[in-house]
N, C-alpha and C positions, 0 to 999 in steps of 0.2 A: 528666408524667414527667417522672419527675425519676433525673435522670444525672450522674457524676458520674468524669473519665478525666482517669488518671495511668497517662502508657505504662509499661511497666515496660523497665530497661535492657536495651538489645542485648546481642547478641551480638557481643564485638571480634573472632570469626574471620570475616573476609569471601570472598567467595571475587570470579573477575572474572564479574558479566555481561553477558550478549549489549547487552542496554541502555547498555554504554559504547562500544559501535560505532555506535549509532543517532543520524545528526545531525538536529537540526530538522526540514528538509524529509520527513526517510521514516520518524517519528513514528505517523503518520497507518494508512498502509503495511505498516508492524512488528506496528501496535496487532493491523493487521487480518488480517495471517497469519499471525500468531506469539504472538495470546494471547489473541483473541477465538473461543470455539469455533463452530466451525459446526455447522448440523443435525444431521448425520449423528455428532459428535463425542457431542452429548448425547444421541443416540436411545440408541448403543451402551454410553455410559454409565449411563444411566435406565437402563437393562433389566438393566445388571449389579446395581447397586442393588436395582429391582424383585423381581429375585428371589432377594436375600439377605432382602429384608420377607418375600416370599412362605413361603420353610423359614421363617424368626422363626414368623409367624401361623399357622400349619403344625403345629409340630413343638415349642414348648414344650409346657412343661407345665400342668395346670387350675390353678397356683398362679400360671403367668408368664402367661397364656393374654393377648393383647395387643386392649384395647378399639377402640385404632388406634399404627399405625406412621408417626411425623411424622418426615419426609425434613429436617433442619435442617439442610444442609452448603454447597455454595456454588450445587450444582446446583439447587434447590430456589427458592433468593433472585436467581438471574440474574446471578450476580457471579463463575461458575467461569471458571478463567484454564485453559487446554488444556493438558492433561499434569500439571499441578499445582494440583487440589484433590481437599482433600477432601469426604468426603460421608455426615457421621454422620447417626443415628437416633437419635431418639425412641420407647422404645419405652412407650406409656402403659399402663398392669397395670390389670384389669380388676378384681382383688380388692383394690385397693387404694385408698381412700378420702382418707387425710391425709397432707398431707409429713412430719406429726412420724412417724404408721408406718412411712410408707416411711423415712425415714431410720433409723430404728434395724432394719433387717432386712435393708437397700441390699447389707453384705459381703454375708450370705450367698446375695441376688441374683441380684448378678455372680459369684459363683462358681458358682451352677446355670448364667444364659449361655452362661456360659465352657465345662462340662461340654458343655453343648449343641451350642455352634456348632462341637468339638471334631468334632462326625459332620460339618461341610457342610463338603463336598471343595473351596468356589471360594472360600474366604477362608482366608487365616493368617493365627493370632491373633496378635498381638505384644507385647502384654499387658496388662493392666490400671491401673486409678485409681484413688484413692476413689471414682469418680464412675461411668466404664466402662470400660468389657472392647473393649480396641482389635484392630481387624483389620486387614490388608492387602488388599484387595478387586483380581483380576486385573481389566486391563479392554484387549482388545488389546494396544497396545504402551505400557502405560504400568498403573498397578495404583490406587489411591483409598487413602490412609488414610479408616480410618473408625472412628468413636466411638461405640459402640452405650450410651446411659444410660435407663436406665429414670425413669422419673419418675407422679404420678398425671396426673388428667385433670381437674383443680381447675377449669380455665376454663368449663369445662362446667355446675358446680356451684353456685361463688360468682360473684357480682361481684366486677370489678377491683378495687374498693374497698375491698370486703373481704376482697383475697384481699390488697391491699398493708397493709389494717389489722392484720391477722391478722401479714403476715412485720415488721410496724413496734415494736409491744405486745406481741405472745403470744410472738415466738422469740429464740430467741439469735442475735448476731453464725454461729455455726457454722452453725446451723439456716439459716437465711435461704440460703444458701446452696448448701442445698437445692430449693427454689424456682428457679431457673436455667429446668433443663429444664421444667419444668411451666409455663413463659411464653414456651417459643422460639416458639408459633403467633404471640404480638405482634412478635415479634423480625422472624420469615421478613413478617408484612406492611408490616412496619416497613421493611423493606430495599427488599424488594421494589416497592414506592410510590414507591422515588427515579425522577430523569429520567433516560433513556438517558446522559447525556453524565454523569452525575458516578458511572452504574454502571461506568463507562467507565474514568477515573479511580481507579474502587478496583480496575477490573482491573491498571490500572498499579501501581497503587502494591501490588498481590501479587505481581504481576512481581518488582516488585522486590524484596518479601520474600524469597522464593524462591529468588533468584539471586542476591542479593550477597551474602548469609552461608549461614554454615551454619545448621543448623536447634537451635534452644535447645536450651542444659544446664545442668545444675544450678540454679544460682540465677540465671542467666545470661539472660534470654528475650525474646527479638521478642516485637515486640505482637503477640496472636490480628487473624484474620481478621475477626470483628465488631469489634475495637476498628479497625482503622482503617477500618473504616466506618462507627464514627458521629466520628471524627477528620475522616476527609473529609467526610460532607456535616456535621459543626462549621464544618470551615474554608470549604464552601460556604455555609452561614448568612451567616457570618461578613463573606466578599464579598457580600451581597446578595441570595442566592438566584437567578443571574442565568440563562436560559435557556440559554445559551451562551457559551461562556469557552474563552479559548486551554488548551489540553489542557500546552502547557509550561510554562506562567504558574501549573496551577492544582498539578501537578505539583510544581510549585516551590516551595509556600506548604505546601501539605503534607509536605513533605519538611523547610522548616524548623520546621513545629510540631511534628512527630515527634523534631529533631533538639532542642530545646526543649521536653521532655518532664518535662524537672522544673519546668516549671512550665505544664505541659498542666492548663489543665481548661477539660469546657465541661461546662454541665447547661443542662438545661430545663425549666422551670418550670411548662409550660402538657402541657397532655396534644397528641400528634400526631396530626395527620389521626383525630381525634377522630371523625369519622363513619366509619373501618375497625380504627379500635381498640379 
């Protein structure tokens, strides 16, 4: 796996986070009560997401018929923050077979998806990007931001080596961006394999991101959730991959890495967890 991480500039619009009032002794209790989701929370959120998936699976037209719908949000990875988690989805389209074919028609695909989602009463469309339809999905006393992406399930028809070779040799940098959604099953396997303590540190970092800053606007962007996950993992590896560690020290080291984003570069030259990825 090859990856180079450069965190984007953070928004200068800061908020007052509840973390600022938490003492060292209170940190573990605060994480358990305020950040980590419990079973009831996870079940409720997954139910709302499953209902949306069921609607898309059974109501989209033939040309957009999903071969499967992959949950790629934080609930799926086990890194969800209570009340503050995205629940993104990738719709793998059965009638498309190459990323190149999909990229040429993606704009019209997203328009059609948006049209059909207008008929689903249990979510509100909040916008679109070049790659996704964005919706807000109510769930009990909170809501989830959901990016609905479309892709091609190339992992079932091509080897990883052939995919990477195609990305490196036959695609422009613009086209390579469309492979991201196609490869999310590998991303999920990777993050899901993290130790429980590393995931807890990830939760703490994501809570900090959500409560210490306003959401990204314009060219000022906060690190994405996946980028934070990789930064945490990279710093954990750099510390010797300990089975147990002081969360306060881990939090400090990752914050330091993010603060020094201009010099941040983490990469892996060998496959990670080859048996699962």
